[in-house]
DSSP file (Angstrom, degrees, kcal/mol; ACC not computed):
  #  RESIDUE AA STRUCTURE BP1 BP2  ACC     N-H-->O    O-->H-N    N-H-->O    O-->H-N    TCO  KAPPA ALPHA  PHI   PSI    X-CA   Y-CA   Z-CA
    1    1 A M              0   0    0      0, 0.0    21,-2.1     0, 0.0     2,-0.3   0.000 360.0 360.0 360.0 128.9    2.4   26.4  -16.6
    2    2 A E        +     0   0    0     18,-0.2    18,-0.2    19,-0.2     2,-0.2  -0.943 360.0  24.4-132.4 152.0    0.0   25.0  -19.2
    3    3 A G  E    S-A   19   0A   0     16,-2.1    16,-3.1    -2,-0.3     2,-0.4  -0.629 101.4 -18.1 101.0-156.5   -0.2   21.8  -21.3
    4    4 A Y  E    S+A   18   0A   0     14,-0.2     2,-0.3    -2,-0.2    14,-0.2  -0.726  78.1 129.3 -91.5 137.7    1.3   18.4  -20.6
    5    5 A G  E     -A   17   0A   0     12,-2.5    12,-2.7    -2,-0.4     2,-0.3  -0.939  44.1-116.7-164.7-174.1    4.1   18.1  -18.2
    6    6 A S  E     -A   16   0A   0     -2,-0.3     2,-0.4    10,-0.2    10,-0.2  -0.979  15.9-166.3-139.9 153.5    5.6   16.4  -15.1
    7    7 A A  E     -A   15   0A   0      8,-2.2     8,-2.8    -2,-0.3     2,-0.5  -0.991  14.3-142.5-142.9 131.1    6.4   17.6  -11.7
    8    8 A V  E     -A   14   0A   0     -2,-0.4     6,-0.2     6,-0.2     2,-0.2  -0.824  27.6-174.3 -94.6 129.8    8.5   15.8   -9.0
    9    9 A M    >   -     0   0    0      4,-3.5     3,-0.9    -2,-0.5     4,-0.2  -0.468  33.7 -56.7-114.0-175.2    7.2   16.3   -5.5
   10   10 A S  G >  S+     0   0    0      1,-0.2     3,-1.6     2,-0.2    -1,-0.2  -0.164 116.3  24.3 -62.1 157.7    8.3   15.5   -2.0
   11   11 A A  G 3  S-     0   0    0      1,-0.3    -1,-0.2    -3,-0.1   114,-0.0   0.700 131.2 -68.3  58.9  24.0    9.0   11.9   -0.9
   12   12 A G  G <  S+     0   0    0     -3,-0.9    -1,-0.3     1,-0.2    -2,-0.2   0.573  90.1 146.7  79.3   9.6    9.8   10.9   -4.6
   13   13 A R    <   -     0   0    0     -3,-1.6    -4,-3.5    -4,-0.2     2,-0.4  -0.499  27.7-164.1 -77.7 151.5    6.2   11.3   -5.9
   14   14 A E  E     -AB   8  31A   0     17,-2.2    17,-3.6    -6,-0.2     2,-0.4  -0.998  11.6-150.8-138.6 140.2    5.8   12.5   -9.5
   15   15 A Y  E     -AB   7  30A   0     -8,-2.8    -8,-2.2    -2,-0.4     2,-0.4  -0.922  13.4-177.8-107.6 136.0    2.8   13.8  -11.4
   16   16 A R  E     +AB   6  29A   0     13,-2.3    13,-2.5    -2,-0.4     2,-0.3  -0.986  42.0  56.8-131.3 122.5    2.6   13.3  -15.2
   17   17 A G  E    S-AB   5  28A   0    -12,-2.7   -12,-2.5    -2,-0.4    11,-0.3  -0.994  83.1 -11.1 157.5-161.5   -0.3   14.8  -17.1
   18   18 A S  E     -A    4   0A   0      9,-2.4     7,-2.1    -2,-0.3     2,-0.4  -0.445  51.9-168.6 -76.2 141.0   -2.2   17.9  -18.0
   19   19 A L  E     -AB   3  24A   0    -16,-3.1   -16,-2.1     5,-0.2     2,-0.3  -0.960  10.3-179.4-129.3 147.0   -1.6   21.2  -16.2
   20   20 A R  E >  S- B   0  23A   0      3,-2.5     3,-1.9    -2,-0.4   -18,-0.2  -0.948  77.3  -8.9-147.3 126.5   -3.4   24.5  -16.2
   21   21 A D  T 3  S-     0   0    0     -2,-0.3   -19,-0.2     1,-0.3     3,-0.1   0.833 129.0 -58.2  53.3  35.5   -2.4   27.5  -14.2
   22   22 A G  T 3  S+     0   0    0    -21,-2.1     2,-0.3     1,-0.3    -1,-0.3   0.535 117.7 106.9  76.9   6.6    0.2   25.3  -12.5
   23   23 A M  E <  S-B   20   0A   0     -3,-1.9    -3,-2.5   -22,-0.3     2,-0.3  -0.808  83.1 -93.3-115.5 157.4   -2.4   22.9  -11.2
   24   24 A F  E     +B   19   0A   0     -2,-0.3    21,-3.1    -5,-0.2     2,-0.3  -0.529  55.9 162.8 -63.4 127.9   -3.3   19.4  -12.2
   25   25 A D  E     +     0   0A   0     -7,-2.1     2,-0.3    -2,-0.3    18,-0.2  -0.834  46.5   1.7-156.8 112.8   -6.2   19.8  -14.7
   26   26 A G  E    S- C   0  42A   0     16,-2.6    16,-3.0    -2,-0.3     2,-0.3  -0.775 112.0  -7.8 107.3-157.9   -7.3   17.1  -17.1
   27   27 A E  E    S+ C   0  41A   0     -2,-0.3    -9,-2.4    14,-0.2     2,-0.3  -0.552  79.2 128.3 -79.0 137.5   -6.0   13.5  -17.3
   28   28 A G  E     -BC  17  40A   0     12,-2.2    12,-2.8   -11,-0.3     2,-0.4  -0.979  39.4-132.0-172.4 170.9   -2.9   12.7  -15.3
   29   29 A E  E     -BC  16  39A   0    -13,-2.5   -13,-2.3    -2,-0.3     2,-0.5  -0.997  10.1-137.2-141.4 145.8   -1.4   10.3  -12.8
   30   30 A L  E     -BC  15  38A   0      8,-2.5     8,-2.4    -2,-0.4     2,-0.5  -0.878  22.7-154.2 -95.9 128.1    0.5   10.4   -9.6
   31   31 A L  E     -BC  14  37A   0    -17,-3.6   -17,-2.2    -2,-0.5     6,-0.2  -0.898   6.4-153.0-105.7 132.0    3.4    8.0   -9.5
   32   32 A F    >   -     0   0    0      4,-2.8     3,-2.2    -2,-0.5   -19,-0.1  -0.753  25.7-113.7-105.8 152.1    4.6    6.7   -6.1
   33   33 A P  T 3  S+     0   0    0      0, 0.0    -1,-0.1     0, 0.0   -21,-0.1   0.794 112.9  59.0 -55.9 -32.9    8.2    5.5   -5.3
   34   34 A G  T 3  S-     0   0    0      1,-0.1     3,-0.1    75,-0.1    21,-0.0   0.516 123.8 -98.5 -76.9  -3.2    7.1    1.9   -4.7
   35   35 A G  S <  S+     0   0    0     -3,-2.2     2,-0.1     1,-0.4    -1,-0.1   0.328  84.6 123.4 104.4  -6.5    5.6    1.6   -8.2
   36   36 A S        -     0   0    0     20,-0.1    -4,-2.8    -5,-0.0    -1,-0.4  -0.401  39.9-166.1 -81.8 166.4    2.0    2.2   -7.4
   37   37 A R  E     -CD  31  53A   0     16,-2.5    16,-3.1    -6,-0.2     2,-0.5  -0.992  22.6-140.1-152.2 156.0    0.0    5.0   -9.2
   38   38 A Y  E     -CD  30  52A   0     -8,-2.4    -8,-2.5    -2,-0.3     2,-0.5  -0.961  20.2-164.6-120.0 110.8   -3.2    7.0   -9.0
   39   39 A Q  E     +CD  29  51A   0     12,-2.4    12,-2.7    -2,-0.5     2,-0.3  -0.831  26.4 150.2 -97.0 129.3   -4.7    7.7  -12.4
   40   40 A A  E     -CD  28  50A   0    -12,-2.8   -12,-2.2    -2,-0.5     2,-0.5  -0.956  51.2-115.6-152.2 166.2   -7.3   10.4  -12.4
   41   41 A V  E     -CD  27  49A   0      8,-2.8     7,-3.1    -2,-0.3     8,-1.1  -0.965  42.9-158.2-104.1 125.6   -9.2   13.2  -14.2
   42   42 A W  E     -CD  26  47A   0    -16,-3.0   -16,-2.6    -2,-0.5     2,-0.4  -0.772  17.7-166.4-110.6 148.8   -8.3   16.4  -12.3
   43   43 A H  E >  S- D   0  46A   0      3,-2.8     3,-1.5    -2,-0.3   -18,-0.2  -0.933  79.5 -26.1-134.4 111.9  -10.1   19.8  -12.1
   44   44 A R  T 3  S-     0   0    0     -2,-0.4   -19,-0.2     1,-0.3     3,-0.1   0.878 128.9 -44.8  51.9  44.1   -8.2   22.7  -10.7
   45   45 A G  T 3  S+     0   0    0    -21,-3.1     2,-0.5     1,-0.2    -1,-0.3   0.412 118.2 106.7  87.5  -2.0   -5.9   20.4   -8.6
   46   46 A V  E <  S-D   43   0A   0     -3,-1.5    -3,-2.8   -22,-0.3     2,-0.4  -0.935  70.8-124.4-115.1 131.6   -8.7   18.1   -7.3
   47   47 A A  E     -D   42   0A   0     -2,-0.5    -5,-0.3    -5,-0.2     3,-0.1  -0.591  25.0-178.7 -72.7 125.1   -9.3   14.6   -8.6
   48   48 A T  E    S-     0   0A   0     -7,-3.1     2,-0.3     1,-0.4    -1,-0.2   0.745  72.7  -2.3 -96.1 -28.7  -12.9   14.2   -9.8
   49   49 A Q  E    S+D   41   0A   0     -8,-1.1    -8,-2.8     2,-0.0    -1,-0.4  -0.959  80.5 131.5-156.1 148.1  -12.6   10.6  -10.7
   50   50 A G  E     -D   40   0A   0     -2,-0.3     2,-0.3   -10,-0.3   -10,-0.3  -0.992  36.1-123.9-177.1 178.4   -9.8    8.1  -10.6
   51   51 A K  E     -D   39   0A   0    -12,-2.7   -12,-2.4    -2,-0.3     2,-0.5  -0.997  16.4-133.2-145.7 147.3   -8.4    4.8   -9.7
   52   52 A Y  E     -D   38   0A   0      8,-0.3     8,-3.0    -2,-0.3     2,-0.5  -0.858  19.2-165.4-100.3 132.0   -5.4    3.5   -7.6
   53   53 A V  E     -DE  37  59A   0    -16,-3.1   -16,-2.5    -2,-0.5     6,-0.2  -0.978  14.4-137.0-121.6 120.6   -3.3    0.8   -9.1
   54   54 A F    >   -     0   0    0      4,-3.1     3,-2.1    -2,-0.5   -19,-0.0  -0.233  30.9-101.9 -69.7 164.2   -0.8   -1.1   -6.8
   55   55 A A  T 3  S+     0   0    0      1,-0.3    -1,-0.1     2,-0.1   -20,-0.0   0.781 122.3  56.0 -59.4 -29.2    2.7   -1.8   -8.0
   56   56 A D  T 3  S-     0   0    0      2,-0.1    -1,-0.3     1,-0.0     3,-0.1   0.413 124.4-100.8 -86.4   3.7    1.8   -5.4   -8.8
   57   57 A G  S <  S+     0   0    0     -3,-2.1     2,-0.3     1,-0.3    -2,-0.1   0.301  74.4 143.1  98.4  -8.9   -1.1   -4.3  -11.1
   58   58 A L        -     0   0    0     -5,-0.1    -4,-3.1     1,-0.1     2,-0.5  -0.496  42.0-143.8 -67.2 127.6   -4.0   -4.8   -8.7
   59   59 A E  B     -E   53   0A   0     -2,-0.3     2,-0.3    -6,-0.2    -6,-0.2  -0.816  12.8-125.3 -96.3 131.9   -6.6   -2.1   -9.2
   60   60 A Y        -     0   0    0     -8,-3.0     2,-0.5    -2,-0.5    -8,-0.3  -0.578  24.6-170.9 -74.9 133.2   -8.4   -0.8   -6.1
   61   61 A D        -     0   0    0     -2,-0.3     4,-0.4     1,-0.1   -10,-0.1  -0.952  10.9-165.0-127.5 109.9  -12.2   -0.9   -6.4
   62   62 A D  S    S+     0   0    0     -2,-0.5    -1,-0.1     1,-0.2     3,-0.1   0.655  88.2  46.9 -71.8 -13.8  -14.0    0.8   -3.6
   63   63 A K  S    S+     0   0    0      1,-0.1    -1,-0.2     0, 0.0    -2,-0.0   0.851 126.6  21.5 -94.1 -39.3  -17.3   -0.9   -4.5
   64   64 A K  S    S+     0   0    0      2,-0.0     2,-0.6     0, 0.0    -2,-0.2  -0.164  80.9 150.1-122.0  39.1  -16.3   -4.5   -4.9
   65   65 A W        +     0   0    0     -4,-0.4    -5,-0.1     1,-0.2    -3,-0.0  -0.620   2.7 145.3 -78.9 116.7  -13.0   -4.6   -2.9
   66   66 A N    >   +     0   0    0     -2,-0.6     3,-0.9     5,-0.0     2,-0.4   0.204  24.0 129.3-134.0  15.3  -12.5   -8.1   -1.4
   67   67 A Y  T 3  S-     0   0    0      1,-0.3     6,-0.1     2,-0.1     8,-0.1  -0.608  90.9 -15.7 -75.9 124.5   -8.7   -8.4   -1.6
   68   68 A C  T 3  S+     0   0    0      4,-1.1    -1,-0.3     6,-0.5     5,-0.2   0.886  91.0 145.3  49.9  46.8   -7.2   -9.4    1.7
   69   69 A D  S <  S-     0   0    0     -3,-0.9    -1,-0.1     3,-0.6     4,-0.1   0.333  75.9 -92.5 -97.3   6.7  -10.4   -8.5    3.5
   70   70 A G  S    S+     0   0    0      2,-0.2     3,-0.2    -4,-0.1    -3,-0.0   0.036 121.7  64.1 105.1 -26.9  -10.4  -11.2    6.2
   71   71 A Y  S    S+     0   0    0      1,-0.3     2,-0.5    -5,-0.1    -4,-0.1   0.813 111.8  28.8 -95.8 -39.4  -12.5  -13.7    4.2
   72   72 A D        +     0   0    0     -6,-0.3    -4,-1.1     1,-0.1    -3,-0.6  -0.913  65.7 177.0-124.0 101.7  -10.0  -14.2    1.3
   73   73 A R        +     0   0    0     -2,-0.5    -1,-0.1    -3,-0.2    -6,-0.1   0.239  36.0 126.4 -93.8  14.1   -6.5  -13.7    2.5
   74   74 A R        -     0   0    0      1,-0.1    -6,-0.5     2,-0.1     2,-0.2  -0.387  59.7-121.5 -68.5 150.5   -4.8  -14.7   -0.8
   75   75 A F    >>  -     0   0    0     15,-0.1     4,-2.2    17,-0.1     3,-0.5  -0.491  27.8-105.0 -84.0 162.8   -2.3  -12.2   -2.3
   76   76 A Y  H 3> S+     0   0    0      1,-0.3     4,-2.4     2,-0.2     5,-0.2   0.875 122.2  54.0 -57.9 -40.3   -2.9  -10.8   -5.8
   77   77 A T  H 3> S+     0   0    0      1,-0.2     4,-2.8     2,-0.2     5,-0.3   0.854 108.8  49.8 -64.1 -32.7   -0.1  -13.0   -7.2
   78   78 A E  H <> S+     0   0    0     -3,-0.5     4,-1.9     3,-0.2    -2,-0.2   0.869 109.7  50.6 -71.8 -36.6   -1.9  -16.0   -5.7
   79   79 A I  H  < S+     0   0    0     -4,-2.2    -2,-0.2     2,-0.2    -1,-0.2   0.917 120.1  36.0 -64.9 -42.6   -5.2  -14.9   -7.2
   80   80 A C  H  < S+     0   0    0     -4,-2.4    -2,-0.2    -5,-0.2    -3,-0.2   0.882 134.5  21.4 -77.7 -40.5   -3.6  -14.5  -10.7
   81   81 A S  H  < S-     0   0    0     -4,-2.8    -3,-0.2     1,-0.3    -2,-0.2   0.478 105.4-114.7-112.8  -5.1   -1.1  -17.4  -10.6
   82   82 A G     <  -     0   0    0     -4,-1.9    -1,-0.3    -5,-0.3    -2,-0.1  -0.245  47.4 -46.1  92.0 173.2   -2.4  -19.8   -8.0
   83   83 A F        -     0   0    0      1,-0.1    -9,-0.0    -4,-0.1    -5,-0.0  -0.358  55.4-109.5 -78.3 157.6   -1.0  -20.9   -4.7
   84   84 A K        -     0   0    0      4,-0.2     3,-0.1     1,-0.2    -1,-0.1  -0.397  54.9 -76.1 -73.7 163.3    2.6  -22.0   -4.1
   85   85 A P    >   -     0   0    0      0, 0.0     3,-1.8     0, 0.0    -1,-0.2  -0.219  66.4 -78.3 -58.9 154.4    3.2  -25.7   -3.4
   86   86 A P  T 3  S+     0   0    0      0, 0.0     0, 0.0     0, 0.0     0, 0.0  -0.214 119.1  30.3 -54.6 142.0    2.3  -26.9    0.1
   87   87 A G  T 3  S+     0   0    0     -3,-0.1     0, 0.0     1,-0.1     0, 0.0   0.315  95.6  97.5  90.4  -8.1    4.8  -26.0    2.8
   88   88 A I    <   -     0   0    0     -3,-1.8    -4,-0.2    -4,-0.1    -1,-0.1  -0.862  63.6-157.8-113.5  96.3    5.9  -22.8    1.1
   89   89 A P        -     0   0    0      0, 0.0     2,-0.6     0, 0.0    -6,-0.0  -0.359   9.5-147.9 -73.8 152.3    4.1  -19.9    2.7
   90   90 A Q        +     0   0    0      1,-0.1   -15,-0.1    -6,-0.1     3,-0.1  -0.912  22.8 168.9-118.8 101.6    3.6  -16.6    1.0
   91   91 A F  S    S-     0   0    0     -2,-0.6     2,-0.3     3,-0.2    -1,-0.1   0.815  71.2  -2.3 -81.0 -31.7    3.5  -13.9    3.6
   92   92 A T  S    S-     0   0    0      2,-0.5    -1,-0.1   -17,-0.0   -17,-0.1  -0.845  80.2 -95.6-144.1 178.3    3.7  -11.1    1.0
   93   93 A N  S    S+     0   0    0     -2,-0.3     2,-0.3    -3,-0.1    -2,-0.0   0.559 102.3  85.8 -74.8  -8.0    4.0  -10.6   -2.7
   94   94 A L  S    S-     0   0    0      4,-0.0    -2,-0.5     0, 0.0    -3,-0.2  -0.659  80.3-124.7 -94.9 149.9    7.8  -10.3   -2.1
   95   95 A D  S    S+     0   0    0      1,-0.3    -5,-0.0    -2,-0.3    -2,-0.0  -0.909 102.5  22.7-135.3 108.0   10.2  -13.2   -1.9
   96   96 A P  S    S-     0   0    0      0, 0.0    -1,-0.3     0, 0.0     3,-0.1   0.552 106.0-122.7 -80.8 161.2   11.7  -13.1    0.6
   97   97 A P        -     0   0    0      0, 0.0    -2,-0.1     0, 0.0     2,-0.0  -0.259  32.8 -91.6 -67.1 157.6    9.3  -11.0    2.7
   98   98 A R        -     0   0    0      1,-0.1     2,-0.6    -3,-0.0     8,-0.1  -0.334  38.1-112.5 -65.6 148.3   10.5   -7.8    4.3
   99   99 A I        -     0   0    0     -3,-0.1    -1,-0.1    46,-0.0    46,-0.1  -0.764  32.4-144.1 -82.8 121.4   11.8   -7.9    7.8
  100  100 A I        -     0   0    0     -2,-0.6     3,-0.1     4,-0.1     6,-0.1  -0.733  20.3-111.4 -89.6 131.2    9.3   -6.0   10.0
  101  101 A P    >   -     0   0    0      0, 0.0     3,-2.3     0, 0.0    44,-0.4  -0.315  50.3 -83.3 -59.3 144.7   10.7   -4.0   12.9
  102  102 A E  T 3  S+     0   0    0      1,-0.3    44,-0.1    42,-0.1     3,-0.1  -0.203 115.0  12.2 -54.6 132.5    9.9   -5.5   16.3
  103  103 A G  T 3  S+     0   0    0     42,-1.3    -1,-0.3     1,-0.3     2,-0.2   0.385 108.5 107.3  82.6  -2.9    6.4   -4.5   17.6
  104  104 A C    <   -     0   0    0     -3,-2.3    41,-2.5     9,-0.2     2,-0.3  -0.549  60.5-132.6-105.0 170.0    5.4   -3.0   14.2
  105  105 A Y  E     -FG 112 144B   0      7,-2.2     7,-2.8    39,-0.2     2,-0.8  -0.916  15.7-126.5-120.0 146.6    3.0   -4.2   11.4
  106  106 A D  E     +FG 111 143B   0     37,-2.6    37,-0.7    -2,-0.3     5,-0.2  -0.849  31.0 178.0 -89.9 107.8    3.6   -4.4    7.6
  107  107 A C        -     0   0    0      3,-2.4     2,-0.6    -2,-0.8     4,-0.1   0.171  49.6-100.1-103.9  18.5    0.6   -2.3    6.3
  108  108 A G  S    S+     0   0    0      2,-0.4     3,-0.1     1,-0.1    -2,-0.0  -0.361 116.4  44.8 102.3 -54.9    1.3   -2.5    2.6
  109  109 A D  S    S-     0   0    0     -2,-0.6    13,-0.3     1,-0.1     2,-0.3   0.383 128.6 -39.5-103.7   3.4    2.9    0.9    1.9
  110  110 A G  S    S-     0   0    0     11,-0.2    -3,-2.4    12,-0.1    -2,-0.4  -0.985  79.1 -50.3 169.5-162.9    5.2    0.7    4.9
  111  111 A F  E     -FH 106 120B   0      9,-2.5     9,-2.5    -2,-0.3     2,-0.5  -0.832  40.7-150.8-105.5 142.5    5.6   -0.2    8.6
  112  112 A Y  E     -FH 105 119B   0     -7,-2.8    -7,-2.2    -2,-0.4     7,-0.2  -0.953   1.9-158.0-116.3 128.5    3.1    0.9   11.3
  113  113 A N  E  >> - H   0 118B   0      5,-2.1     4,-2.4    -2,-0.5     5,-1.0  -0.917   2.7-162.0-102.8 111.3    4.1    1.4   14.9
  114  114 A P  T  45S+     0   0    0      0, 0.0    -1,-0.1     0, 0.0   -10,-0.1   0.725  87.6  60.9 -68.3 -19.7    1.0    1.1   17.1
  115  115 A E  T  45S+     0   0    0    -12,-0.2   -11,-0.0     1,-0.2   -12,-0.0   0.919 121.4  21.6 -70.2 -43.8    2.7    2.9   20.0
  116  116 A T  T  45S-     0   0    0     -3,-0.3    -1,-0.2     2,-0.2     3,-0.1   0.600  97.0-133.7 -98.5 -14.3    3.3    6.1   18.0
  117  117 A R  T  <5 +     0   0    0     -4,-2.4    13,-2.6     1,-0.2     2,-0.4   0.838  59.1 138.8  60.0  36.7    0.5    5.5   15.4
  118  118 A V  E   < -HI 113 129B   0     -5,-1.0    -5,-2.1    11,-0.2     2,-0.5  -0.915  44.6-151.4-114.4 138.2    2.9    6.5   12.7
  119  119 A V  E     -HI 112 128B   0      9,-3.0     8,-2.8    -2,-0.4     9,-1.6  -0.938  16.6-175.8-105.9 127.3    3.3    4.8    9.3
  120  120 A V  E     -HI 111 126B   0     -9,-2.5    -9,-2.5    -2,-0.5     6,-0.2  -0.899  25.3-115.0-117.7 151.8    6.8    5.0    7.7
  121  121 A D    >   -     0   0    0      4,-2.9     3,-2.2    -2,-0.3   -10,-0.2  -0.115  44.4 -86.7 -75.1-177.5    7.7    3.7    4.2
  122  122 A Y  T 3  S+     0   0    0    -13,-0.3    -1,-0.1     1,-0.3   -12,-0.1   0.553 132.1  54.8 -74.1  -5.7   10.2    0.9    3.7
  123  123 A Q  T 3  S-     0   0    0      2,-0.1    -1,-0.3     0, 0.0    -2,-0.1   0.224 122.0-110.0-102.1  10.3   13.1    3.3    3.8
  124  124 A F    <   +     0   0    0     -3,-2.2     2,-0.4     1,-0.3    -2,-0.1   0.764  69.8 145.6  66.9  30.2   11.8    4.5    7.2
  125  125 A E        -     0   0    0      1,-0.1    -4,-2.9  -114,-0.0    -1,-0.3  -0.795  58.7 -97.2 -93.6 141.0   10.6    7.9    5.9
  126  126 A F  E     +I  120   0B   0     -2,-0.4    -6,-0.2    -6,-0.2     3,-0.1  -0.308  46.0 166.7 -59.3 132.4    7.5    9.4    7.5
  127  127 A L  E     -     0   0B   0     -8,-2.8     2,-0.3     1,-0.4    -7,-0.2   0.739  55.4 -45.0-109.0 -52.4    4.2    8.8    5.5
  128  128 A R  E     -I  119   0B   0     -9,-1.6    -9,-3.0     2,-0.0     2,-0.4  -0.990  46.4 -98.1-170.3 166.5    1.4    9.6    7.8
  129  129 A N  E     -I  118   0B   0     -2,-0.3     2,-0.3   -11,-0.2   -11,-0.2  -0.870  44.9-124.7 -94.8 134.7   -0.3    9.4   11.2
  130  130 A A        -     0   0    0    -13,-2.6     2,-0.1    -2,-0.4    -2,-0.0  -0.637  18.3-141.7 -83.8 134.9   -2.9    6.7   11.3
  131  131 A D     >  -     0   0    0     -2,-0.3     4,-2.6     1,-0.1     5,-0.2  -0.278  37.3 -90.1 -81.3 178.9   -6.4    7.7   12.4
  132  132 A D  H  > S+     0   0    0      1,-0.2     4,-2.3     2,-0.2     5,-0.2   0.878 125.8  51.5 -59.9 -40.3   -8.5    5.4   14.7
  133  133 A E  H  > S+     0   0    0      2,-0.2     4,-2.1     1,-0.2    -1,-0.2   0.929 113.1  43.4 -65.4 -45.8  -10.1    3.5   11.7
  134  134 A E  H  > S+     0   0    0      2,-0.2     4,-2.8     1,-0.2     5,-0.2   0.902 111.7  55.2 -66.7 -39.6   -6.8    2.8   10.0
  135  135 A H  H  X S+     0   0    0     -4,-2.6     4,-2.4     1,-0.2     5,-0.2   0.938 110.0  45.7 -56.4 -49.1   -5.2    1.8   13.4
  136  136 A E  H  X S+     0   0    0     -4,-2.3     4,-2.0     1,-0.2    -1,-0.2   0.894 112.8  50.5 -63.2 -40.8   -8.0   -0.8   14.0
  137  137 A W  H  X S+     0   0    0     -4,-2.1     4,-2.4     2,-0.2     5,-0.4   0.929 111.7  47.2 -63.6 -45.2   -7.8   -2.2   10.4
  138  138 A I  H  X S+     0   0    0     -4,-2.8     4,-2.3     1,-0.2    -2,-0.2   0.935 113.0  48.1 -63.1 -46.7   -4.0   -2.6   10.7
  139  139 A I  H  < S+     0   0    0     -4,-2.4    -1,-0.2    -5,-0.2    -2,-0.2   0.876 117.2  44.0 -60.8 -37.7   -4.1   -4.3   14.1
  140  140 A R  H  < S+     0   0    0     -4,-2.0    -1,-0.2    -5,-0.2    -2,-0.2   0.835 129.6  17.1 -77.3 -34.4   -6.9   -6.6   12.8
  141  141 A T  H  < S+     0   0    0     -4,-2.4    -3,-0.2    -5,-0.2    -2,-0.2   0.665  97.5  90.4-120.0 -18.4   -5.5   -7.6    9.4
  142  142 A C  S  < S-     0   0    0     -4,-2.3     2,-0.2    -5,-0.4   -35,-0.1  -0.462  75.6-101.1 -93.8 158.6   -1.8   -6.9    8.9
  143  143 A R  E     -G  106   0B   0    -37,-0.7   -37,-2.6    -2,-0.1     2,-0.3  -0.534  40.3-155.6 -75.0 134.3    1.3   -9.1    9.5
  144  144 A K  E     -G  105   0B   0     -2,-0.2     2,-0.5   -39,-0.2   -39,-0.2  -0.850  16.0-126.6-115.5 146.6    3.1   -8.2   12.8
  145  145 A A        -     0   0    0    -41,-2.5   -42,-1.3   -44,-0.4     2,-0.3  -0.808  31.1-149.1 -86.1 127.0    6.7   -8.7   13.9
  146  146 A W        -     0   0    0     -2,-0.5   -44,-0.0   -44,-0.1   -42,-0.0  -0.729  14.7-136.8 -99.4 148.2    6.7  -10.6   17.2
  147  147 A G  S    S+     0   0    0     -2,-0.3     2,-0.3   -45,-0.1    -1,-0.1   0.669  89.4  30.2 -75.7 -18.2    9.3  -10.1   19.9
  148  148 A K  S    S-     0   0    0      0, 0.0     2,-0.2     0, 0.0    -2,-0.0  -0.962  85.0-109.9-139.9 157.5    9.5  -13.8   20.5
  149  149 A T        -     0   0    0     -2,-0.3     2,-0.3     1,-0.1    -2,-0.0  -0.553  35.6-108.3 -86.6 152.4    9.0  -17.0   18.5
  150  150 A A        -     0   0    0     -2,-0.2     2,-0.3    -4,-0.0    -1,-0.1  -0.575  33.3-145.2 -78.2 140.5    6.1  -19.3   19.0
  151  151 A E        -     0   0    0     -2,-0.3     2,-0.5     2,-0.0    -1,-0.0  -0.808  16.2-113.9-107.8 148.6    6.9  -22.6   20.6
  152  152 A H        -     0   0    0     -2,-0.3     0, 0.0     1,-0.0     0, 0.0  -0.679  29.8-163.5 -77.6 126.8    5.4  -26.0   19.9
  153  153 A K        -     0   0    0     -2,-0.5    -1,-0.0     0, 0.0    -2,-0.0  -0.926  12.1-141.2-114.8 108.1    3.5  -27.1   23.0
  154  154 A P        -     0   0    0      0, 0.0     0, 0.0     0, 0.0     0, 0.0  -0.283  30.1 -96.4 -65.4 152.6    2.7  -30.8   22.9
  155  155 A K              0   0    0      1,-0.1     0, 0.0     0, 0.0     0, 0.0  -0.453 360.0 360.0 -66.7 140.2   -0.7  -31.9   24.2
  156  156 A P              0   0    0      0, 0.0    -1,-0.1     0, 0.0     0, 0.0   0.500 360.0 360.0 -68.2 360.0   -0.5  -33.1   27.9
């Protein structure tokens, strides 16, 4: 297959762009079911340069990435549009936020179970196994579903 085309792959991913000998070759993008995409220049099926764009339009920058890094916990919509009025929290870019299964974390592209170290998408389809680095990042920075609610404890 040669020229411009598209191919639908497993888990609902789609490639649109240049093909050569049945491989990604030239400009093209991978589209993900949640609306995010990876735009790249490919050579014989390997991306030589590219950028990841989240569904909300935020572009990933590996050199100056400071989005939700622990120092600035605003969401992209808050950075672009400002904060919501006081008393209205924004836990995610979604309104209302997703319900996280008990004991799991919302890691952006799905839910992470620290017991099994598996990430599943929001339809509970397998995405990947988390390595040690990703596990530590998720535990440190992502929103978790708690098994019990926090209680107000008045000062003695």
